[in-house]
C-alpha positions, 0 to 999 in steps of 0.5 A, spaced: 386 360 634 393 363 632 394 368 627 397 364 621 404 366 619 405 371 613 410 372 608 413 379 609 412 384 603 418 383 598 422 388 594 423 387 587 430 384 588 427 379 592 421 377 588 426 376 582 431 372 586 425 367 588 423 367 580 430 365 578 430 360 584 425 356 581 430 354 575 435 352 580 439 346 580 438 345 587 431 342 589 432 345 596 432 352 593 426 350 588 422 348 594 423 354 598 421 358 592 415 355 591 413 355 598 414 363 598 411 365 592 405 361 594 405 364 600 406 371 597 399 369 593 396 369 599 395 361 600 395 359 607 400 353 610 396 347 609 394 350 602 401 350 600 403 344 603 398 339 600 400 340 592 408 340 594 407 334 598 410 336 605 408 338 612 404 345 613 409 345 619 415 345 613 411 351 610 411 355 616 418 354 618 420 356 611 416 362 612 419 364 619 426 363 616 425 367 610 422 373 614 428 372 619 434 371 614 432 373 607 435 371 601 440 367 605 434 362 607 434 360 600 440 356 601 441 350 605 445 351 611 450 346 614 448 340 618 454 340 622 452 341 629 454 348 632 457 345 638 461 338 638 460 334 644 465 334 649 470 329 648 469 323 654 476 320 653 482 325 654 489 323 654 489 321 662 482 317 661 485 314 655 491 311 659 487 309 665 483 305 660 489 302 657 491 300 664 484 297 666 484 293 660 491 290 661 488 286 667 483 280 667 476 282 668 476 276 673 480 281 677 474 286 678 469 280 679 467 278 672 466 271 670 470 271 664 477 272 662 476 276 656 474 283 655 469 285 650 467 293 648 461 293 652 464 290 658 470 295 658 465 300 657 461 298 663 467 297 668 470 304 665 464 307 668 464 303 675 471 305 676 470 312 674 474 313 668 468 316 664 463 320 667 457 317 664 455 310 661 458 310 654 458 305 648 462 300 646 464 304 640 466 310 644 471 305 648 473 302 641 474 310 639 478 311 645 483 305 643 484 307 636 487 314 639 492 310 643 493 306 637 491 299 640 487 295 635 481 291 638 479 285 635 474 280 638 477 275 643 478 268 641 475 263 646 480 257 647 478 251 650 483 250 656 483 245 662 487 245 668 489 238 667 497 237 666 496 232 661 491 236 657 496 239 651 499 232 650 491 229 650 489 234 645 495 233 640 494 226 640 486 227 639 487 231 633 493 227 630 
């Protein structure tokens, strides 16, 4: 069994900050102060977690954070990722995507003449435009960068009959 995590000894300034934190308008700060003060009284993670309706791992995380960062652990940190994922579509790939979408899907062996975002994503990967399979939303975002608005295609009924337009108009007239 592992040794339970304990809170390091607090100086007077830290104790005062924890007591003041109990009156904070931030529920995050109040909860953390409650956890830390309970730990200072000698309670274990499970004993602290139960009345606060949180997990005992949450208590351990708070103790680790305070032991590492001190009073800075009483304030929430940014939830923004430290590193943004690399952009799949650089300018050259977006232009290749534009060229691809100016052709009919039938050119590539698909049984439709209408592009859909998932179909464009599938073919972009197959043609090597993207290094991995992307979502239709990624294609839509790339098109936005190109200032191309994407609308769902309308399916129009057509016929190879040379008199189709005349027949269609007389049927509706």
